[in-house]
N, C-alpha and C positions, 0 to 999 in steps of 0.2 A: 475626537477630530485629530487625524494623523497628518503630519507633515515631516517631509525630508527635505533636508537642505545640505548641499555639499559646499563648504567653504573654500576660497580660493586656494588654500594650501592643501586641499583634499581631506581635510576632517569631515566625517559624515555625521551629520546632526539629525537626530530622530527625535520627534516631539509628538506626544499625545496628551491632549488637554482633557483633563477630567474635572469639569467645573463643580460638580456635586461634592468634590471632596475638599478637605482642608490640608492636605499635605502634598509634598513634591518629593519624588524620589530621582535622583540623578545618578547616573553610572558613567565612568570613563572606562572604555573597553580598549586594550592594547591586543591586537591579534597576534599574541606571542604566548606560547606556553611550553611545556617540556618537550614537545615534539620537535621544537625548533632548536634545541641544544644539542651542539656538537660534543664529540667526546672530550672531557674534561670539563664540561660546562653544566653537568648534570645538577640540578637544583637552582641554577641561577635565576630563572624565572620567579619562583616562589620566593627566593631570598631578597630579590629586588622588590617584591611586593612588601615583604616586611620591613625593608630598609626606607620605603617611601613615608613611613610613619615616625620616623627618627630624627626628623628635623629638616627645616629648609632654610634658604637665606632669610626668610622673613619671620619664621616661627620655630621655637623649640618644640621637641616632642611634648613636653607637658603642656606647653601652650595649645598645641593642636588638640590634645585630649580635653583640656579646659574649655576650648572654644567650642567643640562640638556638643559638650554637656551644657554649655550655656545656652546653645541655640535650642536645647531641648530635644535634640535628634539623636540619631544613631549613624555610625560611620563604621565601614569595615571594608574588606578586600578579599578576593579568592583568585587562586590559579588553578587552571585546569591544564589538560594536555595541550590545548589549541588557544586559550585565551587568558589574559589577567585583567581583572575587573576591580575597580574601586568605585565604592558608591555610598551615598549619603541620603538619608531620609529625614525630612525636616518639615515643620508646618510651613505652609505656603508663603508666608510673609518673610520667612528666613531663607528663601530659595537663593537669593542672590549672594548672601553670606556664604552659604553652602558651596556654591559654585566658585567664588573666590578660594575657599579653602581647598576644594578639589583641585583647581588649576595651580595653586602654589605648590601642593604635593607633587604633581605631575610634572612640572617645568623647573621647579626650583629646589628639589632634594638635594642635600649636601652629601650623602654617603661618606660621613667621616670615617676615618680609619679607626677611631676609638669606638664609635658605635658599631662598626663591622665586627670587631673583636667581640663585643658583648652579645650582639644579636646571633653570632654563630652558635653561641652556647645555646641561646633559645632555641634555635632550629634543631640542634643536636637533641635537645630535651624532647621536642617534638616528634622527631624521629623514633626516640626510644618510647614515646607514648604508643605510636603506632604499632611497634614491635611487642609492646605489651598487651595490645588489644588484639586477641586472635581473630575476631571478625574483620578488623581492619587489615591486619598482617596477612591473613590467608588470601584477601582480595590482591593484595600488594604482590604476593608470590604468584597468584593465578595470573595476574598481567604479565608477568615475566614469562611463565611457562606458555602462555598463549601467543604473546607478542614477540617472544625472543628477544634478539639484539636490538630491534628497532627501538627508537627512543620512545615510542608509546608505551614499550613494555618496561621502562624504567620509572622508579619511583619520582612523582612530581617533587618531593621534598629533596631529592638527592640522596646522598650517602654520606655517612661520616667521613670517608676519605675525600668525597668531592667537596665538602663543606670546608674542612680544614685547609685545603689547597687553594681555596678560592681568594683572590686578591681584590682590591679596590679597582685596580686597573681593569681586571675582568669585568667588574659590574659596569664600569663607565663605558668600555667599549661595547659591551651587550646592550646597554640603554641606547646608545647612539646608533647602533644597528638596527634595533627592533622599535623603540619608542619613536616613532615618526608619524607626521600628520596623516599621510596616505594610509596608515595601518591603524588608525584610531577611530573610534566611534563614540560620540557622545549622545547618550540615551537618556530622555526626560519624560516622565509621566506625572501627571497630577495638576493641580489648580494653579495656572499661572497665564500672564498675559503673553501670547505667542509673539507679538512683535517686540515688545519690550525685552522679553527674555532672549529672544534672537540677538538682539543688540548687545546684551551683556555677554552672551557666548562668543560672539564675533571679537568682543573686546578682549576676552580672556584667552581664546583659542585661535582666532583668526591671523593674529602676527606671528604665530609659531612657525618658525622654519628651521628645517633639519638639514645638516651638513650632507653633501653629496658623497656617498660611500659605495665603495665597490662591495658587492655581496649583500647589499642591504634588502634584498628581495626575499621571496619564500625559499628557504634551503631544506625544507623538510623532505624527508623521504617517503615515497607512497608506500602504504602498507597494504598488503593483500594476504587473505588466508592462505596458508600453504597449499599448493596444488595437490601434493601426494596425500591422499585420504590415508588416516590412520588413527587410531586411539592414543592419545598421549595422556600418561598418567604419571604424576609426581607426588612423592611422598616426603613431607618435612617432618622430621621428629621434634617434639617439644613435649615436655612432661606437663600434660593438661589433662583434666577431668574428662573433656569431651574431645572429639575429633571435629575440626571444622573443615568442611568440604565446599569446594567450588566446582561446579559442572558447567563448563562453557561450551556454547554452540556459536555458529556464525550469527551474526546480526546484519544491520543495514546502515549505511550511512545517514547522518542527521537529516540530509536533504532529499533522501531517496523518495520517488513517487509513491511507494507503499508505506511510508513511514507511519501512518495512521493505523494501517492494518496490523503491522508488527506491535504497535502499542496495545491494540485490542487483544492480539494473540498472547502478549506477555502478561496482560491482566487476567486472562483466562487461565493461564499456566500457574501465575504464582504472584499474582498482583493484589493480594488481600485475602481476609479470612473466609471468603467464599470461593477462593481459587481452587482449582484442583489439587494442586500440591499440598496447600494448608488442609484440606479436608481429607485427602487420602493418607498423607504421611504423618500429620499430626492428630487430627481429629479420629480417623478410623484406626490407624495403626499404632499411634502413640510413640513413634519412631524419633520424633524431634520435637523440641519446644519451638525453635525458630526455624522456619523454612519460607523462603521467598525467591521470586526471580526479579531481575532487573535489566535494564538496556544501557549500554554504552555506545554512544555513537561518535563518530569521528567524520571529517570532511570526506574520507575516502573508504570507509569500511566501519564495522561496528560488532559488537558482541552481544549475546543474549546469555546471561549467567544466572544460575541458580545457586543459591547458598544454603546450607543446612549445618546444624550443630547436632551431634548425636553421640552415643556411646560407641567406643571402639568396636565392640562386637556387633553393631548394627550398621557400619559403614556400607558394607556390600549391599544390604538390603535397601538402604536410602538411595544409593546411587542406582540400583537397578530399577527402583520405583520412579524415580525421576526420569529415567530413560523410557519406562513403560508409558508414563504419562505423555512424554513427548512424542512416542510412537503413535499413541491413540489419535492425537492431533493430527497426525500426517496420513491416518489411514480412515478415521471416521469424522465427517464433517460435524462440527458443533451443531446442537439443535437451535432452532430459531429463538427459543424462550432462553436459553444461556446467552446467546449472542446480543439479543435485545437487553438483557440485565447488565451484561458488561458493557454495552454501548452507553446506557444510562449512567453507570458508575464512572466511566471515563468521562463523559461530557460534564457530569457533576463535578468531578475533581478538577476538570479543566476550567470550568466557569468560576468556581471558588477561588481558584488560585489566582485568577485575573480580576478579582474584586478590588485588591489594593493596588497602591501606586508601585510597589517594589515588583510585584509580579509582572506588572504591564511593562515597566522599565526594562526588566531582564528579557521578556518576550520580544521587545522591539529590537534590542541588540541582537538577540540569537536569530531572529528572522532575517536581519540584514546580513548576519555573518554566514549563515548557511542556506539561505534562500535567495539571498539579493534583492529582497522585497519585502514589503508588510503583508503579512497573512491575517486577514480578519478572522474574528471569532466565527462569524457565520460561515466562513469558508471552510474551518476546521470542523464543525458541527456537520456541515452538509457531507465532507469527506468521510468522517465516521460513520453517517448514516448509510452511506453507499456500500460499506463493506459486506460482503456475503459469506455465507459458511464455506462455499467452494473456494473462494479466494484465501481464507485462513487455512484451509487444508492443503492447497497448492504451495502457500508459502511454507507451511510446515515440513513439507516433503523436501523442499530445498534447503531449509535450514537446520532440521533435526536429522542430520545423517549420523547414524549410530555406528559409523565406522570412521568417523571424522570430528573428534570432539575432544576436550581437554579436561581431565579430572586432577584436581590439586587437593590433597589432604594435608592437614595441619594438626598435630597432636601426637598421643602415645600410642603411634602405629609404626610399625617396622617394616622393613623391606620384605619380610616373609609374608606380610599381608597384601603385597601387591597382587599377586596372582587372583586374589579374591575380588578384585575390582574389575575383572574381566566381565564384559557385558554380554549378556544373552537373555534376550526378552521375547 
């Protein structure tokens, strides 16, 4: 049973009771991420996420850790381009204690100068970890190549320079500007008494008032795919055994009416071991061990990206084969058999992902963020079932423009190899 309540201060509360379970997942979502960072603020959203766990007016960092372990639960957080979320999953009888802990982190974090200095070193190591992982790093480079100077193209973690320049004043100003009731969603899924838990939520979040600030609204710049069609290719040299490649095409915003169709299209292209890219590039040709495609969606745009890792001598073949498979989808409608198999795969993944409280809590918040309403599982299944081969073919023609895509390569590949990436299929 789903219920939405808006508290008097603007906090949106989303509840889904799952009485057959013995757990509850709670998430507090702030509608702020790296795309809202101005120049000089790069990495602030993510750093604040880290600092929320470093102590409050009522709990030290070690007490926070000990308390969640004592509850027998798990607690974590994540930052995306457009959101920052803090969540807890516990047994149902511990839900009130978990809510109290989340509220304390959200309202009373200290952001002490001493902890800021220490945590900067932690995040700097996190940045180095990404740079040492070629698969992660090529995606970061690809985002910059594709999204350019827009904040969406900058690393969520920030840069070593931005981290070192960050001050406590910067954190406090950013929190005051973006951590506000009207920009907050509290999402809860699991076994709980709706009326009783609503009283708890109102007590913990209903009295929260934020100062009136100028410029506290949405300061994000709209992003659009560049109008001028051209192939953009970028080579980043690093002495590695393999070359890690991202091939990026246009995608769709998260809330687009055709969002289910692009998920089906992505699954057919590179969404599993039966996908066309996996079968053609790995199984048939042996050109790569890892090959897959994935979607990245924003409020106002999106990307469909293919990733592969291969030998330097095979980069050209891999990129051309990726483009060949994209072209096939744009010129030859998929068979009914392949489409039905993909629909079954996608619906199965969807249903399995929503069996637990965390998956439901996550979906509740994202539905509210990107759709402005609750989308039922039945509605999603019906939308997937309505997709046709012609619909996918038409979408492929719009997205897979072989005169307008981005290739990013990371590895032992020099500029002399760049002409080899010219596409002709």
